[in-house]
All heavy atoms as an XYZ file, in Angstrom:
986
protein
N       0.848     -1.182      0.000
C       0.000      0.000      0.000
C       0.887      1.236      0.000
O       1.854      1.318      0.735
C      -0.918     -0.007      1.226
C      -1.745      1.246      1.357
S      -2.720      1.446      2.868
C      -3.859      0.112      2.772
N       0.535      2.184     -0.804
C       1.276      3.438     -0.856
C       1.101      4.178      0.464
O       0.007      4.183      1.031
C       0.752      4.293     -2.020
C       1.629      5.442     -2.326
N       1.616      6.611     -1.591
C       2.581      5.606     -3.268
C       2.513      7.436     -2.083
N       3.104      6.852     -3.106
N       2.172      4.776      0.993
C       2.054      5.463      2.288
C       0.969      6.546      2.312
O       0.301      6.731      3.329
C       3.433      6.088      2.486
C       4.344      5.352      1.590
C       3.529      4.800      0.457
N       0.795      7.251      1.221
C      -0.221      8.301      1.210
C      -1.634      7.718      1.240
O      -2.553      8.339      1.777
C      -0.060      9.200     -0.014
C       1.208     10.014      0.016
C       2.124      9.941     -1.018
C       1.490     10.841      1.092
C       3.288     10.685     -0.987
C       2.649     11.587      1.136
C       3.547     11.504      0.093
O       4.704     12.244      0.140
N      -1.792      6.539      0.672
C      -3.105      5.900      0.692
C      -3.505      5.520      2.121
O      -4.655      5.699      2.518
C      -3.111      4.666     -0.217
C      -4.461      3.982     -0.399
C      -5.489      4.949     -0.962
C      -4.310      2.758     -1.285
N      -2.549      5.027      2.895
C      -2.830      4.722      4.296
C      -3.208      5.965      5.082
O      -4.146      5.958      5.883
N      -2.478      7.061      4.839
C      -2.792      8.320      5.522
C      -4.161      8.835      5.103
O      -4.940      9.322      5.930
C      -1.714      9.362      5.218
N      -4.471      8.694      3.822
C      -5.781      9.124      3.320
C      -6.900      8.302      3.967
O      -7.904      8.856      4.428
C      -5.846      8.983      1.801
C      -7.183      9.335      1.160
C      -7.513     10.803      1.369
C      -7.162      8.991     -0.331
N      -6.720      6.993      4.028
C      -7.736      6.132      4.653
C      -7.902      6.482      6.133
O      -9.028      6.546      6.632
C      -7.351      4.657      4.515
S      -7.462      4.036      2.834
N      -6.787      6.727      6.821
C      -6.865      7.105      8.226
C      -7.606      8.414      8.423
O      -8.451      8.541      9.313
N      -7.318      9.387      7.581
C      -8.002     10.675      7.676
C      -9.494     10.553      7.422
O     -10.308     11.164      8.125
N      -9.850      9.754      6.434
C     -11.275      9.545      6.133
C     -11.968      8.866      7.317
O     -13.079      9.258      7.707
C     -11.444      8.713      4.834
C     -12.879      8.247      4.677
C     -11.007      9.535      3.630
N     -11.314      7.877      7.911
C     -11.926      7.180      9.047
C     -12.062      8.097     10.266
O     -13.068      8.031     10.981
C     -11.116      5.932      9.400
C     -11.201      4.796      8.377
C     -10.217      3.672      8.742
C     -12.623      4.251      8.296
N     -11.070      8.938     10.511
C     -11.165      9.898     11.624
C     -12.327     10.858     11.386
O     -13.139     11.110     12.288
C      -9.837     10.665     11.799
C      -8.765      9.729     12.350
C     -10.025     11.866     12.727
C      -7.367     10.327     12.333
N     -12.423     11.381     10.179
C     -13.525     12.293      9.854
C     -14.875     11.607      9.960
O     -15.839     12.180     10.487
N     -14.957     10.371      9.481
C     -16.207      9.618      9.560
C     -16.610      9.369     11.021
O     -17.781      9.529     11.386
C     -16.061      8.290      8.808
C     -17.293      7.413      8.743
C     -18.424      8.127      8.013
C     -16.966      6.084      8.052
N     -15.629      9.014     11.850
C     -15.925      8.791     13.273
C     -16.418     10.078     13.928
O     -17.373     10.049     14.725
C     -14.681      8.268     13.987
N     -15.795     11.205     13.588
C     -16.207     12.477     14.179
C     -17.627     12.841     13.748
O     -18.440     13.287     14.571
C     -15.224     13.581     13.766
N     -17.937     12.630     12.478
C     -19.281     12.950     11.982
C     -20.322     12.021     12.615
O     -21.404     12.461     13.031
C     -19.318     12.850     10.438
C     -20.742     12.874      9.926
C     -18.501     13.973      9.823
N     -20.002     10.739     12.709
C     -20.950      9.792     13.312
C     -21.199     10.111     14.785
O     -22.341     10.026     15.260
C     -20.439      8.354     13.156
C     -20.500      7.786     11.749
C     -19.842      6.395     11.703
C     -21.931      7.707     11.253
N     -20.143     10.464     15.512
C     -20.314     10.801     16.925
C     -21.159     12.064     17.076
O     -22.036     12.122     17.948
C     -18.949     10.979     17.592
C     -18.972     11.160     19.104
C     -19.554      9.942     19.802
C     -17.572     11.438     19.630
N     -20.924     13.036     16.220
C     -21.725     14.265     16.273
C     -23.176     13.988     15.899
O     -24.107     14.468     16.552
C     -21.121     15.318     15.339
C     -21.905     16.617     15.264
S     -22.032     17.496     16.822
C     -20.464     18.322     16.875
N     -23.392     13.179     14.861
C     -24.756     12.887     14.411
C     -25.515     12.022     15.417
O     -26.702     12.235     15.661
C     -24.711     12.180     13.051
N     -24.829     11.067     16.011
C     -25.506     10.130     16.904
C     -25.717     10.691     18.307
O     -26.779     10.513     18.904
C     -24.710      8.824     16.989
N     -24.690     11.378     18.834
C     -24.752     11.815     20.232
C     -24.615     13.322     20.398
O     -24.717     13.827     21.520
C     -23.656     11.124     21.049
C     -23.722      9.588     21.106
C     -22.515      9.047     21.856
C     -25.011      9.134     21.760
N     -24.322     14.037     19.319
C     -24.129     15.477     19.431
C     -22.851     15.835     20.169
O     -22.761     16.905     20.767
N     -21.871     14.970     20.113
C     -20.613     15.176     20.835
C     -19.471     15.451     19.883
O     -19.428     14.933     18.776
C     -20.239     13.923     21.656
C     -21.252     13.551     22.696
C     -21.293     14.619     23.758
N     -22.102     14.191     24.881
C     -21.734     14.333     26.128
N     -20.594     14.882     26.421
N     -22.523     13.934     27.095
N     -18.505     16.240     20.371
C     -17.285     16.509     19.631
C     -16.320     15.358     19.882
O     -16.159     14.918     21.020
C     -16.646     17.831     20.115
C     -17.591     19.001     19.888
C     -15.302     18.066     19.444
C     -17.839     19.345     18.454
N     -15.672     14.895     18.834
C     -14.734     13.773     18.952
C     -13.350     14.253     19.361
O     -12.383     14.103     18.633
C     -14.671     12.995     17.644
N     -13.255     14.827     20.531
C     -11.976     15.214     21.098
C     -11.492     14.090     22.004
O     -12.107     13.818     23.041
N     -10.424     13.450     21.620
C      -9.989     12.244     22.324
C      -9.602     12.540     23.768
O      -9.934     11.766     24.674
C      -8.830     11.566     21.559
C      -8.284     10.387     22.343
C      -9.312     11.118     20.188
N      -8.934     13.671     24.021
C      -8.537     13.969     25.400
C      -9.768     14.172     26.287
O      -9.799     13.702     27.429
C      -7.619     15.187     25.450
O      -8.287     16.343     24.976
N     -10.780     14.842     25.775
C     -12.005     15.033     26.557
C     -12.761     13.740     26.762
O     -13.320     13.491     27.840
N     -12.788     12.906     25.737
C     -13.459     11.612     25.853
C     -12.744     10.745     26.892
O     -13.381     10.136     27.749
C     -13.518     10.905     24.480
C     -14.453     11.667     23.549
C     -13.961      9.455     24.636
C     -14.430     11.194     22.110
N     -11.416     10.706     26.825
C     -10.650      9.878     27.763
C     -10.767     10.410     29.188
O     -10.974      9.632     30.128
C      -9.193      9.813     27.330
N     -10.671     11.723     29.377
C     -10.771     12.251     30.744
C     -12.182     12.078     31.289
O     -12.359     11.802     32.469
C     -10.337     13.716     30.792
O     -11.264     14.543     30.137
N     -13.202     12.205     30.431
C     -14.568     11.968     30.876
C     -14.816     10.521     31.254
O     -15.673     10.216     32.080
N     -14.054      9.633     30.654
C     -14.157      8.217     31.009
C     -13.670      7.986     32.432
O     -14.206      7.163     33.163
C     -13.334      7.384     30.021
C     -13.387      5.880     30.159
C     -14.802      5.366     29.963
C     -12.449      5.237     29.152
N     -12.676      8.763     32.837
C     -12.096      8.591     34.172
C     -12.897      9.355     35.225
O     -13.191      8.824     36.288
C     -10.626      9.065     34.173
C      -9.815      8.184     33.217
C     -10.033      9.032     35.574
C      -8.436      8.727     32.906
N     -13.273     10.599     34.940
C     -13.910     11.434     35.955
C     -15.356     11.796     35.622
O     -15.991     12.515     36.370
C     -13.105     12.729     36.190
C     -11.736     12.426     36.742
C     -12.992     13.547     34.912
N     -15.890     11.318     34.505
C     -17.236     11.681     34.095
C     -18.317     10.931     34.857
O     -18.046     10.066     35.681
N     -19.560     11.281     34.553
C     -20.693     10.626     35.186
C     -20.882      9.206     34.664
O     -20.470      8.872     33.563
N     -21.524      8.391     35.470
C     -21.693      6.978     35.120
C     -22.515      6.799     33.849
O     -22.264      5.894     33.063
C     -22.329      6.233     36.278
N     -23.513      7.649     33.612
C     -24.358      7.521     32.435
C     -23.676      7.912     31.148
O     -24.204      7.711     30.062
N     -22.493      8.487     31.264
C     -21.770      8.996     30.112
C     -20.599      8.104     29.723
O     -19.906      8.381     28.768
C     -21.239     10.384     30.478
C     -21.106     11.295     29.283
O     -21.826     11.079     28.298
O     -20.271     12.206     29.357
N     -20.382      7.053     30.477
C     -19.163      6.267     30.278
C     -19.249      5.251     29.152
O     -18.235      4.925     28.545
C     -18.786      5.556     31.578
C     -18.243      6.498     32.605
C     -17.445      5.761     33.665
N     -16.777      6.710     34.515
C     -17.014      6.849     35.799
N     -17.897      6.074     36.394
N     -16.363      7.739     36.496
N     -20.422      4.722     28.844
C     -20.531      3.625     27.873
C     -20.025      4.054     26.491
O     -19.206      3.355     25.884
C     -21.962      3.131     27.788
N     -20.505      5.186     25.978
C     -20.059      5.596     24.645
C     -18.593      5.989     24.647
O     -17.879      5.765     23.670
C     -20.938      6.712     24.082
C     -20.757      8.054     24.722
C     -21.459      8.577     25.769
C     -19.792      9.051     24.351
N     -20.990      9.832     26.080
C     -19.966     10.150     25.217
C     -18.803      9.128     23.387
C     -19.190     11.296     25.143
C     -18.027     10.271     23.312
C     -18.237     11.340     24.181
N     -18.143      6.579     25.775
C     -16.727      6.944     25.867
C     -15.842      5.694     25.844
O     -14.811      5.650     25.168
C     -16.448      7.751     27.144
C     -17.103      9.111     27.147
C     -16.927      9.805     28.497
N     -17.674     11.024     28.588
C     -17.226     12.219     28.190
N     -16.016     12.330     27.701
N     -17.985     13.274     28.299
N     -16.259      4.681     26.596
C     -15.505      3.428     26.628
C     -15.497      2.783     25.234
O     -14.452      2.301     24.776
C     -16.107      2.471     27.652
C     -15.389      1.133     27.809
C     -13.951      1.340     28.256
C     -16.143      0.246     28.800
N     -16.647      2.785     24.557
C     -16.706      2.220     23.206
C     -15.776      2.966     22.257
O     -15.087      2.350     21.428
C     -18.145      2.262     22.690
N     -15.720      4.276     22.384
C     -14.849      5.080     21.517
C     -13.384      4.746     21.767
O     -12.614      4.514     20.825
C     -15.104      6.572     21.762
C     -14.509      7.473     20.722
C     -15.255      7.866     19.627
C     -13.199      7.928     20.823
C     -14.714      8.699     18.655
C     -12.644      8.757     19.857
C     -13.416      9.142     18.766
N     -12.987      4.702     23.042
C     -11.587      4.405     23.378
C     -11.225      2.979     22.958
O     -10.142      2.733     22.414
C     -11.330      4.642     24.883
C      -9.962      4.122     25.292
C     -11.440      6.129     25.201
N     -12.135      2.037     23.191
C     -11.866      0.661     22.758
C     -11.732      0.585     21.239
O     -10.920     -0.184     20.717
C     -12.965     -0.278     23.258
C     -12.955     -0.542     24.760
C     -14.150     -1.414     25.157
C     -11.648     -1.171     25.201
N     -12.512      1.367     20.527
C     -12.378      1.414     19.070
C     -11.017      1.949     18.650
O     -10.418      1.459     17.694
N     -10.520      2.955     19.380
C      -9.187      3.485     19.082
C      -8.113      2.422     19.277
O      -7.170      2.318     18.499
C      -8.872      4.679     19.975
C      -9.630      5.968     19.702
C      -9.281      7.006     20.757
C      -9.310      6.501     18.323
N      -8.278      1.637     20.329
C      -7.295      0.592     20.603
C      -7.449     -0.590     19.652
O      -6.472     -1.266     19.314
C      -7.435      0.109     22.059
C      -7.170      1.176     23.118
C      -7.489      0.631     24.506
C      -5.733      1.654     23.048
N      -8.675     -0.858     19.225
C      -8.937     -2.007     18.357
C      -8.399     -1.794     16.943
O      -8.049     -2.774     16.269
C     -10.433     -2.286     18.304
N      -8.316     -0.562     16.487
C      -7.845     -0.288     15.134
C      -6.466     -0.868     14.854
O      -6.305     -1.665     13.912
N      -5.459     -0.509     15.650
C      -4.130     -1.094     15.405
C      -4.103     -2.605     15.601
O      -3.392     -3.308     14.886
C      -3.239     -0.401     16.442
C      -3.960      0.840     16.814
C      -5.422      0.543     16.656
N      -4.877     -3.101     16.559
C      -4.923     -4.554     16.768
C      -5.520     -5.267     15.556
O      -5.039     -6.320     15.137
C      -5.724     -4.893     18.035
C      -5.082     -4.462     19.348
C      -6.033     -4.725     20.520
C      -3.762     -5.193     19.557
N      -6.562     -4.680     14.988
C      -7.175     -5.258     13.795
C      -6.190     -5.225     12.617
O      -6.061     -6.218     11.879
C      -8.456     -4.495     13.438
C      -9.194     -4.959     12.188
C      -9.702     -6.386     12.368
C     -10.350     -4.015     11.874
N      -5.503     -4.121     12.463
C      -4.506     -4.011     11.394
C      -3.389     -5.026     11.579
O      -2.950     -5.669     10.627
C      -3.948     -2.592     11.366
C      -3.239     -2.142     10.110
C      -4.144     -2.248      8.902
C      -2.753     -0.722     10.274
N      -2.937     -5.190     12.804
C      -1.894     -6.178     13.103
C      -2.394     -7.579     12.786
O      -1.677     -8.395     12.211
C      -1.492     -6.071     14.572
C      -0.517     -7.111     14.995
C       0.820     -7.159     14.729
C      -0.814     -8.267     15.750
N       1.361     -8.283     15.277
C       0.391     -8.977     15.916
C      -1.980     -8.781     16.322
C       0.456    -10.167     16.617
C      -1.913     -9.967     17.020
C      -0.709    -10.656     17.158
N      -3.628     -7.865     13.107
C      -4.206     -9.188     12.843
C      -4.348     -9.439     11.332
O      -4.086    -10.535     10.844
C      -5.567     -9.290     13.541
C      -6.230    -10.607     13.364
C      -5.834    -11.812     13.880
C      -7.416    -10.875     12.623
N      -6.686    -12.793     13.503
C      -7.681    -12.249     12.723
C      -8.274    -10.065     11.882
C      -8.772    -12.841     12.109
C      -9.365    -10.669     11.288
C      -9.606    -12.029     11.397
N      -4.713     -8.400     10.597
C      -4.927     -8.549      9.161
C      -3.631     -8.664      8.365
O      -3.539     -9.449      7.421
C      -5.748     -7.376      8.618
C      -7.215     -7.344      9.011
C      -7.863     -6.055      8.533
C      -7.945     -8.557      8.450
N      -2.623     -7.867      8.725
C      -1.409     -7.855      7.913
C      -0.119     -8.115      8.670
O       0.955     -8.012      8.103
C      -1.316     -6.564      7.120
C      -1.099     -5.342      7.944
C      -0.939     -4.117      7.086
N      -0.286     -3.082      7.884
C      -0.108     -1.865      7.479
N      -0.512     -1.507      6.286
N       0.470     -0.989      8.245
N      -0.241     -8.396      9.974
C       0.943     -8.707     10.759
C       1.762     -7.501     11.150
O       2.894     -7.642     11.612
N       1.230     -6.311     10.952
C       1.914     -5.069     11.304
C       0.834     -4.075     11.726
O      -0.119     -3.843     10.990
C       2.677     -4.558     10.092
C       3.302     -3.202     10.327
O       3.468     -2.802     11.496
O       3.613     -2.531      9.326
N       1.011     -3.496     12.902
C      -0.017     -2.588     13.410
C       0.043     -1.208     12.756
O      -0.874     -0.418     12.908
C       0.115     -2.427     14.924
O       1.308     -1.738     15.228
N       1.107     -0.924     12.054
C       1.275      0.408     11.479
C       1.908      1.374     12.462
O       2.180      2.512     12.122
N       2.110      0.926     13.676
C       2.766      1.755     14.697
C       4.201      1.267     14.808
O       4.438      0.120     15.153
C       2.057      1.639     16.056
C       0.611      2.088     15.931
C       2.798      2.453     17.107
C      -0.216      1.837     17.167
N       5.131      2.107     14.515
C       6.526      1.714     14.555
C       7.048      1.564     15.972
O       6.372      1.898     16.946
N       8.252      1.056     16.064
C       8.904      0.920     17.364
C       9.216      2.305     17.918
O       9.452      3.243     17.158
C      10.185      0.113     17.203
N       9.227      2.449     19.238
C       9.565      3.749     19.831
C      10.948      4.213     19.395
O      11.879      3.417     19.302
C       9.535      3.477     21.335
C       8.753      2.234     21.504
C       8.916      1.443     20.240
N      11.079      5.490     19.120
C      12.352      6.055     18.684
C      13.154      6.605     19.847
O      14.327      6.933     19.682
C      12.090      7.171     17.666
C      11.346      6.725     16.441
C      12.159      5.759     15.603
O      13.334      5.998     15.335
N      11.558      4.658     15.205
N      12.511      6.737     20.993
C      13.197      7.248     22.183
C      12.848      6.355     23.359
O      11.947      5.518     23.282
C      12.790      8.708     22.493
C      13.234      9.639     21.390
C      11.304      8.825     22.715
N      13.524      6.534     24.462
C      13.314      5.718     25.642
C      12.070      6.126     26.428
O      11.423      7.142     26.150
N      11.771      5.297     27.409
C      10.584      5.500     28.236
C      10.564      6.853     28.949
O       9.510      7.488     29.011
C      10.455      4.352     29.237
C       9.193      4.329     30.074
C       7.955      4.255     29.192
C       9.233      3.163     31.059
N      11.695      7.343     29.486
C      11.637      8.669     30.150
C      11.188      9.784     29.210
O      10.394     10.637     29.602
C      13.075      8.880     30.632
C      13.638      7.515     30.772
C      13.006      6.704     29.678
N      11.681      9.775     27.966
C      11.266     10.814     27.015
C       9.789     10.665     26.668
O       9.065     11.649     26.530
C      12.099     10.754     25.734
C      13.436     11.409     25.858
C      14.650     10.792     25.888
C      13.709     12.807     26.004
N      15.652     11.716     26.029
C      15.116     12.962     26.098
C      12.914     13.939     26.050
C      15.723     14.195     26.248
C      13.523     15.184     26.199
C      14.907     15.303     26.295
N       9.330      9.412     26.515
C       7.915      9.197     26.200
C       7.026      9.627     27.361
O       5.965     10.226     27.157
C       7.655      7.730     25.844
C       8.256      7.341     24.512
S       7.695      5.758     23.883
C       8.331      4.623     25.081
N       7.455      9.351     28.595
C       6.672      9.754     29.770
C       6.617     11.278     29.870
O       5.552     11.851     30.135
C       7.270      9.146     31.036
N       7.763     11.928     29.641
C       7.794     13.397     29.674
C       6.901     13.980     28.578
O       6.137     14.918     28.823
C       9.237     13.903     29.513
C       9.396     15.429     29.463
C       8.948     16.053     30.777
C      10.842     15.788     29.138
N       6.983     13.403     27.391
C       6.147     13.887     26.282
C       4.663     13.708     26.594
O       3.853     14.611     26.357
C       6.510     13.145     24.991
N       4.306     12.571     27.145
C       2.903     12.336     27.501
C       2.421     13.310     28.552
O       1.297     13.827     28.467
N       3.265     13.582     29.536
C       2.917     14.541     30.586
C       2.708     15.935     29.994
O       1.720     16.619     30.298
C       4.008     14.570     31.652
C       3.794     15.543     32.804
C       2.599     15.123     33.647
C       5.048     15.631     33.663
N       3.617     16.357     29.119
C       3.496     17.687     28.514
C       2.271     17.779     27.609
O       1.597     18.820     27.581
C       4.766     18.027     27.738
C       6.008     18.263     28.601
C       7.240     18.438     27.726
C       5.818     19.454     29.522
N       1.968     16.717     26.882
C       0.760     16.717     26.042
C      -0.490     16.818     26.915
O      -1.427     17.562     26.610
C       0.712     15.456     25.151
C      -0.647     15.300     24.506
C       1.790     15.525     24.087
N      -0.493     16.091     28.023
C      -1.643     16.158     28.935
C      -1.840     17.551     29.498
O      -2.960     18.072     29.537
N      -0.742     18.176     29.914
C      -0.835     19.546     30.442
C      -1.299     20.497     29.336
O      -2.160     21.353     29.555
C       0.536     19.989     31.012
C       0.853     19.187     32.276
C       0.550     21.488     31.312
C       2.274     19.363     32.777
N      -0.746     20.326     28.148
C      -1.121     21.194     27.027
C      -2.594     21.062     26.648
O      -3.258     22.064     26.361
N      -3.108     19.856     26.663
C      -4.526     19.690     26.310
C      -5.434     20.297     27.368
O      -6.494     20.835     27.049
C      -4.888     18.214     26.104
O      -4.570     17.472     27.270
C      -4.173     17.642     24.910
N      -5.022     20.241     28.615
C      -5.836     20.878     29.668
C      -5.789     22.393     29.523
O      -6.802     23.066     29.660
C      -5.358     20.462     31.067
C      -5.592     19.029     31.403
C      -7.028     18.616     31.281
N      -7.786     19.031     32.444
C      -9.081     18.835     32.578
N      -9.761     18.238     31.625
N      -9.711     19.222     33.643
N      -4.594     22.934     29.274
C      -4.472     24.386     29.106
C      -5.210     24.872     27.869
O      -5.815     25.939     27.876
C      -2.993     24.786     29.008
C      -2.164     24.663     30.272
C      -0.693     24.953     29.983
C      -2.687     25.591     31.358
N      -5.167     24.074     26.785
C      -5.788     24.473     25.533
C      -7.254     24.115     25.422
O      -7.910     24.437     24.437
N      -7.782     23.441     26.421
C      -9.197     23.067     26.384
C      -9.496     22.013     25.333
O     -10.612     21.945     24.832
N      -8.530     21.184     25.005
C      -8.756     20.113     24.043
C      -7.469     19.740     23.339
O      -6.428     20.337     23.571
N      -7.571     18.755     22.494
C      -6.392     18.236     21.806
C      -6.527     18.445     20.300
O      -7.447     19.106     19.826
C      -6.197     16.761     22.139
S      -7.599     15.731     21.651
N      -5.609     17.852     19.566
C      -5.618     18.036     18.115
C      -6.860     17.463     17.461
O      -7.337     18.002     16.462
C      -4.378     17.386     17.475
O      -4.279     16.053     17.938
C      -3.131     18.153     17.805
N      -7.403     16.391     17.992
C      -8.611     15.832     17.369
C      -9.811     16.746     17.602
O     -10.593     16.998     16.681
C      -8.884     14.420     17.881
O      -9.053     14.415     19.283
N      -9.957     17.240     18.804
C     -11.094     18.114     19.089
C     -10.987     19.450     18.377
O     -11.925     19.907     17.730
N      -9.818     20.086     18.481
C      -9.636     21.393     17.844
C      -9.297     21.250     16.367
O      -9.871     21.927     15.515
C      -8.515     22.176     18.535
C      -8.901     22.754     19.855
N      -9.927     23.638     20.018
C      -8.379     22.564     21.091
C     -10.027     23.979     21.289
N      -9.098     23.334     21.962
N      -8.318     20.371     16.066
C      -7.806     20.276     14.707
C      -8.770     19.647     13.722
O      -8.865     20.076     12.578
N      -9.483     18.632     14.139
C     -10.415     17.955     13.227
C     -11.804     18.582     13.323
O     -12.355     19.066     12.334
C     -10.478     16.442     13.527
C     -11.519     15.770     12.668
C      -9.115     15.800     13.312
N     -12.360     18.577     14.512
C     -13.752     19.027     14.667
C     -13.860     20.553     14.713
O     -14.751     21.125     14.088
C     -14.348     18.425     15.927
S     -14.358     16.625     15.920
N     -12.972     21.206     15.456
C     -13.066     22.652     15.614
C     -12.827     23.404     14.318
O     -13.544     24.359     13.997
N     -11.821     22.986     13.558
C     -11.558     23.651     12.279
C     -12.708     23.407     11.312
O     -13.119     24.301     10.579
C     -10.208     23.197     11.704
C      -9.076     23.810     12.526
C     -10.063     23.592     10.240
C      -7.686     23.418     12.088
N     -13.262     22.197     11.330
C     -14.401     21.898     10.452
C     -15.603     22.780     10.790
O     -16.404     23.112      9.915
C     -14.776     20.423     10.568
N     -15.711     23.194     12.054
C     -16.806     24.076     12.474
C     -16.434     25.555     12.366
O     -17.179     26.417     12.762
C     -17.221     23.765     13.911
C     -17.810     22.398     14.067
C     -18.238     22.101     15.494
N     -17.147     22.262     16.447
C     -17.181     23.065     17.508
N     -18.249     23.779     17.760
N     -16.158     23.137     18.316
N     -15.225     25.821     11.865
C     -14.693     27.183     11.713
C     -14.653     27.934     13.046
O     -14.925     29.138     13.119
C     -15.485     27.967     10.676
C     -15.486     27.374      9.270
C     -16.360     28.209      8.349
C     -14.076     27.264      8.714
N     -14.309     27.212     14.102
C     -14.201     27.817     15.422
C     -12.910     28.622     15.518
O     -11.814     28.064     15.361
C     -14.202     26.721     16.489
O     -13.729     27.219     17.715
N     -12.983     29.946     15.778
C     -11.753     30.744     15.918
C     -10.834     30.207     17.012
O      -9.611     30.207     16.869
C     -12.267     32.138     16.266
C     -13.670     32.172     15.758
C     -14.189     30.766     15.905
N     -11.412     29.762     18.106
C     -10.616     29.210     19.211
C      -9.836     27.980     18.755
O      -8.669     27.802     19.088
C     -11.560     28.859     20.360
C     -10.881     28.321     21.562
C     -11.896     28.125     22.687
N     -11.386     27.112     23.561
C     -12.022     26.027     23.897
N     -13.223     25.804     23.476
N     -11.476     25.142     24.703
N     -10.484     27.136     17.963
C      -9.814     25.925     17.483
C      -8.754     26.259     16.441
O      -7.709     25.606     16.387
C     -10.834     24.951     16.900
O     -11.652     24.436     17.933
N      -9.019     27.248     15.605
C      -8.004     27.668     14.635
C      -6.752     28.156     15.357
O      -5.628     27.793     15.002
C      -8.565     28.768     13.727
C      -9.622     28.330     12.721
C     -10.303     29.546     12.103
C      -8.991     27.483     11.636
N      -6.937     28.964     16.394
C      -5.800     29.455     17.169
C      -5.098     28.311     17.890
O      -3.861     28.212     17.873
C      -6.269     30.518     18.165
C      -5.183     31.094     19.066
C      -4.113     31.810     18.230
C      -5.776     32.041     20.084
N      -5.876     27.436     18.528
C      -5.280     26.315     19.264
C      -4.475     25.422     18.321
O      -3.356     25.004     18.653
C      -6.369     25.501     19.965
N      -5.000     25.138     17.143
C      -4.290     24.280     16.202
C      -3.012     24.949     15.707
O      -1.971     24.293     15.565
C      -5.204     23.915     15.016
O      -6.379     23.293     15.534
C      -4.514     22.960     14.067
N      -3.061     26.251     15.477
C      -1.850     26.979     15.074
C      -0.798     26.897     16.176
O       0.393     26.684     15.900
C      -2.191     28.434     14.750
N      -1.230     27.045     17.429
C      -0.285     26.955     18.546
C       0.293     25.544     18.623
O       1.509     25.364     18.834
C      -0.970     27.357     19.874
C      -0.079     27.042     21.070
C      -1.326     28.831     19.858
N      -0.554     24.518     18.435
C      -0.047     23.128     18.437
C       1.033     22.957     17.380
O       2.078     22.344     17.637
C      -1.157     22.124     18.119
C      -2.271     22.055     19.112
C      -3.504     21.570     18.726
C      -2.104     22.443     20.424
C      -4.544     21.477     19.618
C      -3.139     22.362     21.332
C      -4.365     21.882     20.929
N       0.771     23.460     16.186
C       1.708     23.268     15.083
C       3.036     23.984     15.342
O       4.110     23.429     15.101
C       1.091     23.770     13.770
C      -0.155     23.024     13.360
S       0.104     21.274     13.101
C       1.011     21.297     11.587
N       2.959     25.194     15.852
C       4.185     25.963     16.119
C       5.016     25.271     17.197
O       6.228     25.056     17.035
C       3.847     27.412     16.536
C       5.063     28.109     17.126
C       3.298     28.181     15.347
N       4.370     24.886     18.290
C       5.128     24.262     19.374
C       5.565     22.845     19.016
O       6.633     22.402     19.454
C       4.323     24.292     20.682
C       4.457     25.608     21.387
C       3.553     26.627     21.148
C       5.496     25.834     22.263
C       3.676     27.850     21.767
C       5.647     27.057     22.894
C       4.733     28.077     22.643
N       4.788     22.139     18.229
C       5.208     20.816     17.764
C       6.449     20.912     16.895
O       7.399     20.140     17.060
N       6.453     21.869     15.986
C       7.620     22.071     15.118
C       8.834     22.494     15.938
O       9.945     22.010     15.711
C       7.315     23.138     14.062
O       6.254     22.720     13.235
N       8.625     23.387     16.896
C       9.736     23.837     17.747
C      10.279     22.680     18.574
O      11.499     22.539     18.744
C       9.271     24.976     18.650
N       9.388     21.834     19.065
C       9.828     20.687     19.864
C      10.669     19.735     19.029
O      11.724     19.265     19.476
C       8.602     19.949     20.443
O       7.876     20.860     21.258
C       9.029     18.747     21.266
N      10.224     19.443     17.821
C      10.998     18.556     16.944
C      12.357     19.170     16.635
O      13.384     18.480     16.673
C      10.226     18.264     15.636
C      11.123     17.594     14.611
C       9.014     17.402     15.938
N      12.392     20.462     16.367
C      13.662     21.117     16.062
C      14.618     21.016     17.247
O      15.782     20.646     17.087
C      13.436     22.585     15.694
C      14.718     23.308     15.400
C      15.325     23.174     14.158
C      15.323     24.091     16.366
C      16.525     23.809     13.891
C      16.519     24.729     16.108
C      17.125     24.598     14.868
N      14.125     21.332     18.432
C      14.998     21.306     19.613
C      15.485     19.887     19.886
O      16.682     19.654     20.112
C      14.252     21.876     20.848
C      15.025     21.596     22.129
C      14.028     23.366     20.677
N      14.560     18.913     19.852
C      14.959     17.542     20.169
C      15.930     16.975     19.138
O      16.939     16.371     19.500
C      13.725     16.646     20.274
C      12.862     16.870     21.511
C      11.610     16.014     21.468
C      13.658     16.570     22.782
N      15.623     17.143     17.870
C      16.462     16.540     16.831
C      17.754     17.301     16.573
O      18.817     16.697     16.455
C      15.683     16.430     15.524
C      14.697     15.324     15.542
C      14.215     15.026     14.173
N      13.317     13.883     14.219
C      12.690     13.429     13.172
N      12.838     14.015     12.021
N      11.897     12.390     13.283
N      17.672     18.594     16.479
C      18.826     19.357     16.023
C      19.669     19.941     17.147
O      20.863     20.161     16.962
C      18.372     20.458     15.064
C      17.643     19.907     13.875
N      18.252     19.158     12.908
C      16.329     19.938     13.541
C      17.370     18.779     11.998
N      16.184     19.247     12.369
N      19.080     20.209     18.276
C      19.857     20.768     19.381
C      20.259     19.718     20.399
O      21.357     19.751     20.937
C      19.070     21.892     20.063
C      18.697     23.087     19.167
C      17.947     24.136     19.972
C      19.927     23.675     18.493
N      19.364     18.763     20.674
C      19.663     17.739     21.677
C      20.062     16.399     21.068
O      20.535     15.520     21.772
C      18.450     17.544     22.599
C      18.013     18.779     23.401
C      16.782     18.479     24.231
C      19.155     19.250     24.297
N      19.796     16.214     19.774
C      20.186     14.967     19.110
C      19.368     13.759     19.534
O      19.844     12.632     19.476
N      18.124     13.972     19.922
C      17.252     12.874     20.344
C      16.406     12.438     19.160
O      15.943     13.262     18.386
C      16.335     13.325     21.503
C      15.358     12.231     21.890
C      17.178     13.748     22.685
N      16.205     11.154     19.030
C      15.326     10.638     17.977
C      16.095     10.244     16.733
O      17.332     10.293     16.706
N      15.351      9.854     15.698
C      16.006      9.338     14.487
C      16.691     10.427     13.685
O      16.375     11.549     13.736
C      14.858      8.735     13.685
C      13.625      9.423     14.176
C      13.923      9.830     15.593
């Protein structure tokens, strides 16, 4: 499969999931909000959140079962860097009121000024982080 075809299929599936969630439940498909609501949300709200998260986990497992490769490569850095990155992403999503899926996919599609700004900030800081890690600190491939 051509690499761009896989990315195209993934993008279509993400968009389809966001539209279905909005049409069925009137909810924004922001993964950080869905995951945090699963942990601290009300009991009546957990079933769809759990189904969504399980679907996210099932995708790579299904791909691995079908072709023997999940599409997720081996980690390029050690556990401390991954833990630090996860912590910073968690803090960033709380400060930004959502993550790339909520702002970048759903918010931009709704032409939300807040989401446009949040996504621009994500892109700038993501690019700066890659530059610092790769070119200044020599971390990663």
